[in-house]
Backbone as a printed PyTorch tensor [residue, N CA C, xyz], in Angstrom:
tensor([[[-11.3990, -87.7350, -37.2020],
         [-11.6860, -86.3220, -37.4280],
         [-10.3890, -85.5230, -37.3810]],

        [[-10.1860, -84.7160, -38.4140],
         [ -8.9530, -83.9380, -38.5030],
         [ -8.9300, -82.8520, -37.4400]],

        [[ -7.8130, -82.7650, -36.7260],
         [ -7.6670, -81.7510, -35.6880],
         [ -7.2980, -80.4140, -36.3220]],

        [[ -8.0010, -79.3630, -35.9190],
         [ -7.7440, -78.0250, -36.4370],
         [ -6.7440, -77.3180, -35.5270]],

        [[ -5.6930, -76.8130, -36.1170],
         [ -4.6920, -76.0900, -35.3370],
         [ -5.2420, -74.7360, -34.8940]],

        [[ -5.0490, -74.3810, -33.6140],
         [ -5.5340, -73.0700, -33.1500],
         [ -4.7680, -71.9300, -33.8140]],

        [[ -5.4650, -70.8640, -34.1010],
         [ -4.8470, -69.7050, -34.7560],
         [ -5.1430, -68.4530, -33.9300]],

        [[ -4.0920, -67.7320, -33.5490],
         [ -4.2720, -66.4920, -32.7930],
         [ -4.2310, -65.3250, -33.7860]],

        [[ -5.3760, -65.0500, -34.3790],
         [ -5.4030, -63.9850, -35.3790],
         [ -6.6380, -63.1030, -35.2420]],

        [[ -7.1260, -62.9610, -34.0180],
         [ -8.2510, -62.0520, -33.8250],
         [ -7.8610, -60.6450, -34.2430]],

        [[ -8.7520, -59.9330, -34.9070],
         [ -8.4580, -58.5290, -35.2180],
         [ -8.4620, -57.6890, -33.9460]],

        [[ -7.5530, -56.7430, -33.8760],
         [ -7.4810, -55.8740, -32.6940],
         [ -8.4500, -54.7090, -32.8610]],

        [[ -9.7270, -55.0060, -32.7680],
         [-10.7700, -53.9890, -32.8810],
         [-10.6320, -53.0050, -31.7290]],

        [[-10.3470, -51.7240, -31.9940],
         [-10.0880, -50.7760, -30.9020],
         [-11.1900, -50.6960, -29.8560]],

        [[-12.4500, -50.7620, -30.2810],
         [-13.5530, -50.6360, -29.3240],
         [-13.6630, -51.8280, -28.3830]],

        [[-12.9460, -52.9120, -28.6960],
         [-12.9640, -54.1100, -27.8580],
         [-11.6130, -54.3680, -27.1990]],

        [[-10.6940, -53.4090, -27.3310],
         [ -9.3100, -53.6340, -26.9200],
         [ -8.8910, -52.6900, -25.7950]],

        [[ -8.2100, -53.2450, -24.7980],
         [ -7.6030, -52.4550, -23.7250],
         [ -6.0970, -52.6360, -23.7530]],

        [[ -5.3830, -51.5790, -23.4040],
         [ -3.9500, -51.6760, -23.1350],
         [ -3.7870, -51.6960, -21.6220]],

        [[ -3.1710, -52.7430, -21.1000],
         [ -2.9270, -52.8770, -19.6680],
         [ -1.4620, -52.5670, -19.3900]],

        [[ -1.2150, -51.4420, -18.7270],
         [  0.1440, -51.0010, -18.4120],
         [  0.4420, -51.4320, -16.9780]],

        [[  1.4090, -52.3270, -16.8210],
         [  1.6420, -53.0030, -15.5440],
         [  2.8310, -52.4100, -14.7970]],

        [[  2.5580, -51.7640, -13.6810],
         [  3.5670, -51.3610, -12.6860],
         [  4.6680, -50.4580, -13.2330]],

        [[  4.3340, -49.6130, -14.1750],
         [  5.3180, -48.6450, -14.6940],
         [  5.2280, -47.4110, -13.8040]],

        [[  5.9010, -47.4890, -12.6670],
         [  5.7260, -46.5030, -11.6090],
         [  7.0670, -46.1110, -11.0110]],

        [[  7.0360, -45.0650, -10.2100],
         [  8.2740, -44.4980,  -9.6700],
         [  9.0220, -45.4700,  -8.7580]],

        [[  8.3100, -46.3340,  -8.0420],
         [  8.9900, -47.2730,  -7.1470],
         [  9.8730, -48.2530,  -7.8940]],

        [[  9.5930, -48.4600,  -9.1830],
         [ 10.3690, -49.3960,  -9.9970],
         [ 11.4610, -48.6950, -10.8060]],

        [[ 11.6230, -47.3890, -10.5780],
         [ 12.5870, -46.6320, -11.3850],
         [ 13.4180, -45.6950, -10.5110]],

        [[ 13.6580, -46.1160,  -9.2710],
         [ 14.4980, -45.3300,  -8.3810],
         [ 15.9660, -45.6010,  -8.6850]],

        [[ 16.8300, -44.7300,  -8.2160],
         [ 18.2670, -44.9190,  -8.4120],
         [ 18.7300, -46.2440,  -7.8200]],

        [[ 18.1650, -46.6010,  -6.6690],
         [ 18.5680, -47.8460,  -6.0100],
         [ 18.1840, -49.0580,  -6.8480]],

        [[ 16.9510, -49.0750,  -7.3480],
         [ 16.4880, -50.2030,  -8.1590],
         [ 17.3250, -50.3280,  -9.4280]],

        [[ 17.5750, -49.2110, -10.0860],
         [ 18.3130, -49.2380, -11.3380],
         [ 19.7730, -49.6190, -11.1340]],

        [[ 20.3430, -49.2100,  -9.9970],
         [ 21.7310, -49.5710,  -9.7100],
         [ 21.8830, -51.0730,  -9.5070]],

        [[ 20.8500, -51.7130,  -8.9570],
         [ 20.8980, -53.1520,  -8.7200],
         [ 20.6450, -53.9600,  -9.9920]],

        [[ 20.0770, -53.3130, -11.0100],
         [ 19.7640, -54.0130, -12.2670],
         [ 20.1530, -53.1370, -13.4440]],

        [[ 21.4480, -52.9560, -13.6780],
         [ 21.8990, -52.0450, -14.7370],
         [ 21.4290, -52.4400, -16.1340]],

        [[ 21.3050, -53.7420, -16.3860],
         [ 20.8300, -54.1780, -17.6970],
         [ 19.3740, -53.7640, -17.9050]],

        [[ 18.5790, -53.8670, -16.8480],
         [ 17.1950, -53.4110, -16.9340],
         [ 17.1210, -51.9020, -17.1020]],

        [[ 17.9770, -51.1800, -16.4130],
         [ 17.9860, -49.7230, -16.5240],
         [ 18.2220, -49.2850, -17.9630]],

        [[ 19.1760, -49.9330, -18.6100],
         [ 19.4660, -49.6100, -20.0080],
         [ 18.3000, -49.9730, -20.9100]],

        [[ 17.7260, -51.1560, -20.6770],
         [ 16.6070, -51.6020, -21.5140],
         [ 15.3860, -50.7020, -21.3320]],

        [[ 15.1440, -50.2570, -20.1310],
         [ 14.0130, -49.3520, -19.9000],
         [ 14.2150, -48.0400, -20.6420]],

        [[ 15.3970, -47.4860, -20.5110],
         [ 15.6770, -46.1930, -21.1300],
         [ 15.6750, -46.2690, -22.6520]],

        [[ 16.3140, -47.2920, -23.1990],
         [ 16.5350, -47.3330, -24.6420],
         [ 15.4350, -48.0470, -25.4290]],

        [[ 14.7280, -48.9800, -24.7870],
         [ 13.7550, -49.7870, -25.5230],
         [ 12.3440, -49.7180, -24.9570]],

        [[ 12.2190, -50.1290, -23.6830],
         [ 10.8860, -50.3590, -23.1350],
         [ 10.0550, -49.0820, -22.9860]],

        [[ 10.6120, -48.0480, -22.3700],
         [  9.8170, -46.8310, -22.1490],
         [  9.4600, -46.1160, -23.4560]],

        [[ 10.3880, -45.9610, -24.4060],
         [  9.9830, -45.3730, -25.6870],
         [  8.9060, -46.1940, -26.3970]],

        [[  9.0310, -47.5280, -26.3500],
         [  8.0220, -48.3820, -26.9860],
         [  6.6780, -48.2520, -26.2850]],

        [[  6.7010, -48.1570, -24.9580],
         [  5.4600, -48.0040, -24.2040],
         [  4.7590, -46.7020, -24.5570]],

        [[  5.5150, -45.6310, -24.6490],
         [  4.9210, -44.3440, -25.0150],
         [  4.2700, -44.4140, -26.3880]],

        [[  4.9470, -45.0310, -27.3500],
         [  4.3690, -45.1860, -28.6880],
         [  3.0940, -46.0160, -28.6430]],

        [[  3.1200, -47.0850, -27.8320],
         [  1.9580, -47.9650, -27.7190],
         [  0.7620, -47.2220, -27.1370]],

        [[  0.9560, -46.5490, -26.0200],
         [ -0.1560, -45.8670, -25.3540],
         [ -0.7030, -44.7440, -26.2280]],

        [[  0.1780, -43.9300, -26.7790],
         [ -0.2830, -42.8190, -27.6180],
         [ -1.0250, -43.3300, -28.8490]],

        [[ -0.4660, -44.3440, -29.4930],
         [ -1.0880, -44.8620, -30.7020],
         [ -2.3940, -45.5790, -30.4270]],

        [[ -2.4300, -46.3910, -29.3770],
         [ -3.6580, -47.1220, -29.0410],
         [ -4.7560, -46.1670, -28.5970]],

        [[ -4.3860, -45.1490, -27.8290],
         [ -5.3770, -44.1650, -27.3980],
         [ -5.9560, -43.4280, -28.6110]],

        [[ -5.1040, -43.0650, -29.5470],
         [ -5.5680, -42.3630, -30.7470],
         [ -6.4990, -43.2440, -31.5740]],

        [[ -6.3060, -44.5690, -31.4960],
         [ -7.1620, -45.4900, -32.2460],
         [ -8.4840, -45.7680, -31.5350]],

        [[ -8.5830, -45.3730, -30.2560],
         [ -9.8280, -45.5620, -29.5240],
         [ -9.8110, -46.6710, -28.5020]],

        [[ -8.6390, -47.1810, -28.1640],
         [ -8.5390, -48.2290, -27.1430],
         [ -8.6470, -47.6350, -25.7360]],

        [[ -9.0600, -48.4730, -24.7950],
         [ -9.0570, -48.1050, -23.3770],
         [ -7.6540, -48.3450, -22.8310]],

        [[ -7.1440, -47.4010, -22.0220],
         [ -5.8410, -47.5690, -21.3870],
         [ -6.0660, -47.7540, -19.8930]],

        [[ -5.5710, -48.8600, -19.3510],
         [ -5.7540, -49.1880, -17.9400],
         [ -4.3800, -49.3830, -17.2970]],

        [[ -4.2150, -48.8500, -16.1020],
         [ -2.9360, -48.9150, -15.4030],
         [ -3.0750, -49.7100, -14.1120]],

        [[ -2.0900, -50.5270, -13.8160],
         [ -1.9730, -51.1210, -12.4910],
         [ -0.6820, -50.6120, -11.8580]],

        [[ -0.7470, -50.4080, -10.5490],
         [  0.4430, -50.0150,  -9.7920],
         [  0.4750, -50.7980,  -8.4950]],

        [[  1.6800, -51.0420,  -8.0160],
         [  1.8410, -51.6340,  -6.6880],
         [  1.5790, -50.5310,  -5.6700]],

        [[  0.5210, -50.6980,  -4.8920],
         [  0.1760, -49.7180,  -3.8570],
         [ -0.7850, -50.3810,  -2.8700]],

        [[ -0.4430, -50.3240,  -1.6030],
         [ -1.3040, -50.8860,  -0.5810],
         [ -2.5360, -50.0030,  -0.3810]],

        [[ -3.5580, -50.5800,   0.2100],
         [ -4.7690, -49.8280,   0.5440],
         [ -4.6590, -49.1540,   1.8950]],

        [[ -3.5560, -49.4180,   2.6040],
         [ -3.3240, -48.8610,   3.9330],
         [ -1.9120, -48.2910,   4.0110]],

        [[ -1.6890, -47.4640,   5.0070],
         [ -0.3650, -46.8600,   5.1790],
         [  0.6680, -47.8770,   5.6390]],

        [[  0.2580, -48.8180,   6.4880],
         [  1.2180, -49.7960,   6.9940],
         [  1.2690, -51.0790,   6.1700]],

        [[  0.4180, -51.1850,   5.1440],
         [  0.4520, -52.3340,   4.2540],
         [ -0.1010, -53.6140,   4.8310]],

        [[ -0.9340, -53.4980,   5.8600],
         [ -1.4710, -54.7130,   6.4860],
         [ -2.3710, -55.5070,   5.5400]],

        [[ -2.8490, -54.8650,   4.4740],
         [ -3.7160, -55.5320,   3.5020],
         [ -2.9400, -56.2670,   2.4140]],

        [[ -1.6230, -56.1690,   2.4420],
         [ -0.8120, -56.7750,   1.3810],
         [ -0.9600, -58.2870,   1.3400]],

        [[ -0.6620, -58.8460,   0.1630],
         [ -0.6180, -60.3030,   0.0320],
         [  0.5120, -60.8530,   0.8940]],

        [[  0.4000, -62.1320,   1.2480],
         [  1.4620, -62.7740,   2.0120],
         [  2.7860, -62.7000,   1.2620]],

        [[  2.7470, -62.8920,  -0.0480],
         [  3.9740, -62.8390,  -0.8410],
         [  4.6480, -61.4830,  -0.7260]],

        [[  3.8720, -60.3920,  -0.8010],
         [  4.4720, -59.0640,  -0.6880],
         [  5.0120, -58.8180,   0.7130]],

        [[  4.3470, -59.3600,   1.7270],
         [  4.8720, -59.2220,   3.0860],
         [  6.1820, -59.9740,   3.2340]],

        [[  6.2200, -61.2020,   2.7430],
         [  7.4360, -62.0030,   2.8620],
         [  8.5730, -61.4240,   2.0190]],

        [[  8.2140, -60.7780,   0.9020],
         [  9.2190, -60.1910,   0.0080],
         [  9.5790, -58.7610,   0.4020]],

        [[  8.9510, -58.2570,   1.4570],
         [  9.1840, -56.8970,   1.9430],
         [  8.9170, -55.8540,   0.8500]],

        [[  7.8080, -56.0600,   0.1350],
         [  7.3850, -55.1070,  -0.8900],
         [  6.2630, -54.2640,  -0.3120]],

        [[  6.5020, -52.9760,  -0.1570],
         [  5.4840, -52.0740,   0.3740],
         [  5.5870, -50.7090,  -0.2830]],

        [[  4.5160, -50.3340,  -0.9780],
         [  4.3120, -48.9550,  -1.4200],
         [  3.0560, -48.4970,  -0.6890]],

        [[  3.1980, -47.6810,   0.3580],
         [  2.0400, -47.3160,   1.1760],
         [  0.9860, -46.5410,   0.3900]],

        [[ -0.2310, -46.6050,   0.8720],
         [ -1.3200, -45.8500,   0.2540],
         [ -0.9500, -44.3650,   0.1660]],

        [[ -1.1020, -43.8080,  -1.0360],
         [ -0.8340, -42.3980,  -1.2460],
         [  0.6230, -42.0380,  -1.4530]],

        [[  1.5030, -43.0250,  -1.4650],
         [  2.9300, -42.7410,  -1.6380],
         [  3.2160, -42.2020,  -3.0370]],

        [[  4.1190, -41.2200,  -3.1600],
         [  4.5310, -40.7570,  -4.4830],
         [  5.1180, -41.8670,  -5.3430]],

        [[  5.6490, -42.9080,  -4.7060],
         [  6.2490, -44.0070,  -5.4470],
         [  5.2200, -44.8270,  -6.2190]],

        [[  3.9280, -44.6190,  -5.9300],
         [  2.8770, -45.3180,  -6.6740],
         [  2.4990, -44.5840,  -7.9630]],

        [[  3.0300, -43.3930,  -8.1580],
         [  2.6940, -42.6240,  -9.3650],
         [  3.2970, -43.2780, -10.5990]],

        [[  2.5650, -43.2570, -11.6940],
         [  3.0840, -43.8080, -12.9420],
         [  4.1540, -42.8820, -13.5200]],

        [[  5.0720, -43.4650, -14.2620],
         [  6.1210, -42.6760, -14.9100],
         [  5.5260, -41.8230, -16.0270]],

        [[  6.1110, -40.6760, -16.2980],
         [  5.5850, -39.8000, -17.3620],
         [  5.4820, -40.5050, -18.7040]],

        [[  6.4170, -41.4070, -18.9880],
         [  6.4190, -42.1120, -20.2730],
         [  5.2020, -43.0190, -20.4500]],

        [[  4.5180, -43.3290, -19.3370],
         [  3.3340, -44.1730, -19.4170],
         [  2.1080, -43.4040, -19.8720]],

        [[  2.1810, -42.0890, -19.8630],
         [  1.1600, -41.2320, -20.4690],
         [ -0.2280, -41.3590, -19.8200]],

        [[ -0.2630, -41.5680, -18.5100],
         [ -1.5570, -41.6630, -17.8390],
         [ -2.3150, -40.3430, -17.9240]],

        [[ -3.5960, -40.4290, -18.2070],
         [ -4.4620, -39.2510, -18.2400],
         [ -5.4820, -39.3220, -17.1140]],

        [[ -6.1240, -38.1740, -16.8420],
         [ -6.9600, -38.0300, -15.6500],
         [ -8.0820, -39.0540, -15.5710]],

        [[ -8.7170, -39.3760, -16.6930],
         [ -9.8730, -40.2580, -16.6670],
         [ -9.5230, -41.7220, -16.9250]],

        [[ -8.2380, -42.0560, -17.0070],
         [ -7.8400, -43.4510, -17.1730],
         [ -8.0920, -44.2250, -15.8870]],

        [[ -8.3890, -45.5080, -16.0310],
         [ -8.5810, -46.3720, -14.8690],
         [ -7.2190, -46.7500, -14.2930]],

        [[ -7.0830, -46.5910, -12.9750],
         [ -5.8510, -46.9280, -12.2610],
         [ -6.2100, -47.9120, -11.1520]],

        [[ -5.5790, -49.0810, -11.1670],
         [ -5.9210, -50.1510, -10.2240],
         [ -4.7190, -50.4460,  -9.3260]],

        [[ -4.8260, -50.1730,  -8.0240],
         [ -3.7470, -50.5640,  -7.1140],
         [ -3.7870, -52.0590,  -6.8370]],

        [[ -2.6150, -52.6450,  -6.6200],
         [ -2.5540, -54.0730,  -6.3120],
         [ -1.3770, -54.3530,  -5.3880]],

        [[ -1.4650, -55.4690,  -4.6820],
         [ -0.3590, -55.9080,  -3.8210],
         [ -0.0900, -57.3870,  -4.0660]],

        [[ -0.0400, -57.7400,  -5.3400],
         [  0.2260, -59.1210,  -5.7330],
         [  0.8400, -59.1030,  -7.1200]],

        [[  1.3190, -60.2580,  -7.5770],
         [  1.8080, -60.3540,  -8.9490],
         [  0.6610, -60.4310,  -9.9440]],

        [[ -0.4020, -61.1490,  -9.5770],
         [ -1.4910, -61.4020, -10.5130],
         [ -2.6210, -60.4070, -10.4020]],

        [[ -2.6830, -59.4630, -11.3230],
         [ -3.7160, -58.4270, -11.2530],
         [ -5.1100, -59.0090, -11.4150]],

        [[ -5.2540, -60.0720, -12.2090],
         [ -6.5790, -60.6790, -12.3700],
         [ -7.0030, -61.4150, -11.1040]],

        [[ -6.0360, -61.9370, -10.3410],
         [ -6.3510, -62.6740,  -9.1180],
         [ -6.8000, -61.7720,  -7.9870]],

        [[ -6.2400, -60.5850,  -7.9040],
         [ -6.3720, -59.7890,  -6.6800],
         [ -7.1070, -58.4660,  -6.8550]],

        [[ -7.6320, -58.2030,  -8.0510],
         [ -8.3780, -56.9670,  -8.2670],
         [ -9.6560, -57.2800,  -9.0640]],

        [[-10.4280, -56.2430,  -9.3310],
         [-11.6700, -56.4000, -10.1010],
         [-11.4650, -56.1240, -11.5830]],

        [[-10.2500, -56.3400, -12.0950],
         [ -9.9550, -56.0410, -13.4900],
         [-10.8680, -56.7930, -14.4480]],

        [[-11.0670, -58.0850, -14.2170],
         [-11.9260, -58.8690, -15.1090],
         [-13.3310, -58.2830, -15.1590]],

        [[-13.8730, -57.9420, -14.0110],
         [-15.2030, -57.3190, -13.9190],
         [-15.2560, -56.0190, -14.7210]],

        [[-14.2290, -55.1910, -14.5890],
         [-14.1950, -53.9160, -15.3060],
         [-14.1290, -54.1190, -16.8140]],

        [[-13.2720, -55.0400, -17.2570],
         [-13.1490, -55.2910, -18.6900],
         [-14.4770, -55.7550, -19.2770]],

        [[-15.1410, -56.6690, -18.5820],
         [-16.4150, -57.1750, -19.0920],
         [-17.4820, -56.0910, -19.0720]],

        [[-17.4810, -55.2250, -18.0700],
         [-18.4320, -54.1050, -18.0290],
         [-18.2880, -53.2150, -19.2530]],

        [[-17.0550, -53.0560, -19.7370],
         [-16.7850, -52.1540, -20.8510],
         [-16.7690, -52.8620, -22.1990]],

        [[-17.1030, -54.1600, -22.2090],
         [-17.1520, -54.9010, -23.4630],
         [-15.7940, -55.1210, -24.0910]],

        [[-14.7540, -55.2290, -23.2640],
         [-13.3890, -55.3850, -23.7580],
         [-12.9510, -56.8310, -23.5830]],

        [[-12.6040, -57.4940, -24.6890],
         [-12.1810, -58.8900, -24.5960],
         [-10.7940, -59.1320, -25.1770]],

        [[-10.1310, -58.0760, -25.6370],
         [ -8.7610, -58.1580, -26.1350],
         [ -7.8990, -57.2790, -25.2330]],

        [[ -6.8190, -57.8240, -24.7000],
         [ -5.9950, -57.0970, -23.7270],
         [ -4.5400, -57.1270, -24.1610]],

        [[ -3.9960, -55.9500, -24.4330],
         [ -2.5770, -55.8020, -24.7760],
         [ -1.8270, -55.4900, -23.4910]],

        [[ -0.8400, -56.3080, -23.1400],
         [ -0.1140, -56.1450, -21.8850],
         [  1.2740, -55.5860, -22.1510]],

        [[  1.6520, -54.5960, -21.3360],
         [  2.9920, -54.0100, -21.4000],
         [  3.4160, -53.6510, -19.9900]],

        [[  4.7200, -53.5310, -19.7720],
         [  5.1850, -53.0900, -18.4570],
         [  6.2490, -53.9910, -17.8860]],

        [[  6.2110, -54.1890, -16.5640],
         [  7.2410, -54.9320, -15.8760],
         [  6.6790, -55.6320, -14.6350]],

        [[  7.3670, -56.6650, -14.2890],
         [  8.4830, -57.3450, -14.9250],
         [  7.9460, -58.4120, -15.8730]],

        [[  8.6480, -58.6170, -16.9830],
         [  8.1810, -59.5630, -17.9960],
         [  7.9310, -60.9380, -17.4230]],

        [[  8.8260, -61.3920, -16.5490],
         [  8.7490, -62.7590, -16.0290],
         [  8.0210, -62.8390, -14.6890]],

        [[  7.3690, -61.7640, -14.2850],
         [  6.6090, -61.7990, -13.0380],
         [  5.1880, -61.2730, -13.2770]],

        [[  4.9610, -59.9970, -13.0690],
         [  3.5880, -59.4710, -13.1470],
         [  3.0180, -59.4790, -14.5650]],

        [[  3.8470, -59.2580, -15.5740],
         [  3.3710, -59.3530, -16.9590],
         [  3.0060, -60.7970, -17.2720]],

        [[  3.8790, -61.7130, -16.8960],
         [  3.6310, -63.1380, -17.0960],
         [  2.2980, -63.5450, -16.4640]],

        [[  2.0720, -63.1520, -15.2260],
         [  0.8360, -63.5150, -14.5220],
         [ -0.3860, -62.9340, -15.2190]],

        [[ -0.2900, -61.6920, -15.6660],
         [ -1.4270, -61.0630, -16.3410],
         [ -1.7870, -61.8100, -17.6170]],

        [[ -0.7820, -62.1900, -18.3830],
         [ -1.0220, -62.9010, -19.6410],
         [ -1.6720, -64.2520, -19.3820]],

        [[ -1.1010, -65.0370, -18.4910],
         [ -1.6100, -66.3850, -18.2420],
         [ -3.0120, -66.3500, -17.6290]],

        [[ -3.1960, -65.5040, -16.6110],
         [ -4.4890, -65.4610, -15.9330],
         [ -5.5720, -64.8910, -16.8430]],

        [[ -5.2200, -63.8670, -17.6160],
         [ -6.1850, -63.3040, -18.5500],
         [ -6.6410, -64.3290, -19.5720]],

        [[ -5.7030, -65.1200, -20.0720],
         [ -6.0500, -66.1670, -21.0410],
         [ -6.9820, -67.1930, -20.4110]],

        [[ -6.7010, -67.5980, -19.1810],
         [ -7.5450, -68.5820, -18.5050],
         [ -8.9510, -68.0490, -18.2400]],

        [[ -9.0740, -66.7400, -18.0910],
         [-10.3690, -66.1190, -17.8110],
         [-11.1580, -65.7980, -19.0760]],

        [[-10.5900, -66.1350, -20.2310],
         [-11.3400, -65.9760, -21.4740],
         [-11.0760, -64.7110, -22.2480]],

        [[ -9.9840, -64.0220, -21.9380],
         [ -9.6120, -62.8340, -22.6980],
         [ -8.5550, -63.1970, -23.7480]],

        [[ -8.5920, -62.4900, -24.8640],
         [ -7.6020, -62.6820, -25.9300],
         [ -6.4180, -61.7820, -25.5900]],

        [[ -5.3150, -62.4000, -25.2180],
         [ -4.1820, -61.6550, -24.6840],
         [ -3.1190, -61.4100, -25.7510]],

        [[ -2.5580, -60.2180, -25.7150],
         [ -1.4730, -59.8150, -26.6090],
         [ -0.3590, -59.2400, -25.7500]],

        [[  0.8580, -59.6720, -25.9330],
         [  1.9960, -59.0990, -25.2150],
         [  2.7790, -58.1930, -26.1580]],

        [[  2.9060, -56.9300, -25.7830],
         [  3.7350, -55.9820, -26.5360],
         [  5.1740, -56.1660, -26.0660]],

        [[  5.8950, -57.0660, -26.7180],
         [  7.1430, -57.5660, -26.1490],
         [  8.2360, -56.5100, -26.0010]],

        [[  8.2990, -55.5450, -26.9180],
         [  9.3390, -54.5300, -26.7680],
         [  8.9550, -53.4670, -25.7520]],

        [[  7.7260, -53.4790, -25.2730],
         [  7.2770, -52.5460, -24.2350],
         [  7.2290, -53.2270, -22.8710]],

        [[  7.9570, -54.3450, -22.7350],
         [  8.0800, -55.0520, -21.4610],
         [  9.5650, -55.1580, -21.1080]],

        [[  9.8320, -55.3720, -19.8370],
         [ 11.2270, -55.4480, -19.4000],
         [ 11.3030, -56.2310, -18.0970]],

        [[ 12.4740, -56.8520, -17.8740],
         [ 12.7720, -57.4470, -16.5740],
         [ 14.2570, -57.2560, -16.2730]],

        [[ 14.7480, -57.9360, -15.2650],
         [ 16.0760, -57.6230, -14.7380],
         [ 17.1980, -57.7940, -15.7620]],

        [[ 17.0620, -58.8020, -16.6420],
         [ 18.0450, -58.9990, -17.7000],
         [ 17.3250, -59.3290, -18.9960]],

        [[ 17.9870, -59.1070, -20.1060],
         [ 17.3970, -59.4240, -21.4000],
         [ 17.2390, -60.9310, -21.5790]],

        [[ 18.1330, -61.7180, -20.9770],
         [ 17.9980, -63.1800, -21.0570],
         [ 16.7120, -63.6280, -20.3640]],

        [[ 16.4310, -63.0750, -19.1980],
         [ 15.1900, -63.3970, -18.4900],
         [ 13.9700, -62.9350, -19.2820]],

        [[ 14.0740, -61.7810, -19.8990],
         [ 12.9860, -61.2510, -20.7290],
         [ 12.6640, -62.2160, -21.8670]],

        [[ 13.6840, -62.6570, -22.5760],
         [ 13.4790, -63.5630, -23.7120],
         [ 12.9280, -64.9140, -23.2610]],

        [[ 13.4290, -65.4420, -22.1540],
         [ 12.9370, -66.7270, -21.6490],
         [ 11.4680, -66.6270, -21.2410]],

        [[ 11.0910, -65.5080, -20.6430],
         [  9.6920, -65.3290, -20.2300],
         [  8.7710, -65.2770, -21.4380]],

        [[  9.1570, -64.5370, -22.4590],
         [  8.3440, -64.4610, -23.6670],
         [  8.1430, -65.8450, -24.2810]],

        [[  9.2080, -66.6410, -24.2870],
         [  9.1030, -67.9940, -24.8300],
         [  8.2080, -68.8690, -23.9630]],

        [[  8.2670, -68.6640, -22.6510],
         [  7.5190, -69.5120, -21.7190],
         [  6.0220, -69.2590, -21.7700]],

        [[  5.6060, -67.9830, -21.8370],
         [  4.1600, -67.7240, -21.8300],
         [  3.6010, -67.4330, -23.2120]],

        [[  4.4160, -67.6050, -24.2340],
         [  3.9710, -67.3290, -25.5990],
         [  2.7880, -68.1620, -26.0500]],

        [[  2.5970, -69.3140, -25.4460],
         [  1.4660, -70.1480, -25.8060],
         [  0.1280, -69.6280, -25.3140]],

        [[  0.1570, -68.6100, -24.4720],
         [ -1.0690, -68.0470, -23.9160],
         [ -1.4830, -66.7370, -24.5850]],

        [[ -0.6920, -66.2700, -25.5210],
         [ -0.9700, -64.9390, -26.0580],
         [ -0.4110, -64.7760, -27.4710]],

        [[ -0.8030, -63.7000, -28.0880],
         [ -0.1650, -63.2450, -29.3280],
         [  0.9730, -62.3310, -28.9020]],

        [[  2.1710, -62.5890, -29.3660],
         [  3.3410, -61.7890, -28.9800],
         [  3.7770, -60.9470, -30.1660]],

        [[  3.7540, -59.6230, -29.9870],
         [  3.9930, -58.7180, -31.1090],
         [  4.8620, -57.5380, -30.6900]],

        [[  5.5680, -56.9710, -31.6590],
         [  6.2350, -55.6830, -31.4670],
         [  5.1740, -54.5790, -31.4660]],

        [[  5.4850, -53.4850, -30.8000],
         [  4.5370, -52.3690, -30.7000],
         [  4.1200, -51.8680, -32.0780]],

        [[  5.0460, -51.7240, -32.9810],
         [  4.6970, -51.1800, -34.2990],
         [  3.7170, -52.0900, -35.0290]],

        [[  3.8820, -53.3980, -34.8920],
         [  2.9420, -54.3320, -35.5150],
         [  1.5470, -54.2090, -34.8940]],

        [[  1.4960, -54.0370, -33.5900],
         [  0.2190, -53.8460, -32.9060],
         [ -0.4710, -52.5850, -33.3940]],

        [[  0.2760, -51.5090, -33.4850],
         [ -0.3220, -50.2350, -33.9130],
         [ -0.7960, -50.3070, -35.3580]],

        [[ -0.0750, -51.0340, -36.1950],
         [ -0.5290, -51.1970, -37.5760],
         [ -1.8560, -51.9340, -37.6300]],

        [[ -2.0000, -52.9600, -36.7950],
         [ -3.2580, -53.6930, -36.7420],
         [ -4.3990, -52.8060, -36.2550]],

        [[ -4.1360, -51.9820, -35.2660],
         [ -5.1700, -51.0770, -34.7460],
         [ -5.5620, -50.0340, -35.7850]],

        [[ -4.5820, -49.5010, -36.4930],
         [ -4.8910, -48.4990, -37.5300],
         [ -5.6850, -49.1290, -38.6620]],

        [[ -5.3520, -50.3680, -39.0050],
         [ -6.0640, -51.0440, -40.0840],
         [ -7.5200, -51.3110, -39.7340]],

        [[ -7.7950, -51.4450, -38.4310],
         [ -9.1600, -51.7510, -37.9800],
         [-10.0180, -50.5120, -37.7940]],

        [[ -9.4000, -49.3340, -37.8130],
         [-10.1620, -48.1000, -37.5710],
         [-11.1870, -47.8750, -38.6820]]])
């Protein structure tokens, strides 16, 4: 029996599509963070944030759901954090201004915002439940870091039965070399596209 090659060509039907914006928040864009990763700072300013704004605005206009995740504990002292976040000394306390999304992420009042204290949003939150409640089976992922939380979202979402798309120019990590290696590593789990190509597909489906 001839083996059929898998094809990732699902149409991006807006009513079935969510944009998942991962950790685009003030804690990841402080002077200290940017000083430690100058290559990321440049990429965020010149590539990732402008692409993210285009993605969110265009997808929202097409009728997609926009969902945000942010690193934020459920408690002030972070006792609810994952072991990894405790060992890595990652803490954004409940209600901290550092949990706010960046203006370029274009969050609106009625958008879903999911706090998390892990790399894998599907592992540690009710995201899968929410997507299925809303009839959404296509998930476009953007944000940071490409080789950490974005990577986990893509892989876990694919394993859970969602059709995953990575908006590669709307993602970023500490260096461009790491960004490119991550895209190559998890590319087998998703459709990898530039933002403009994604928006063209969404407009064509309207």
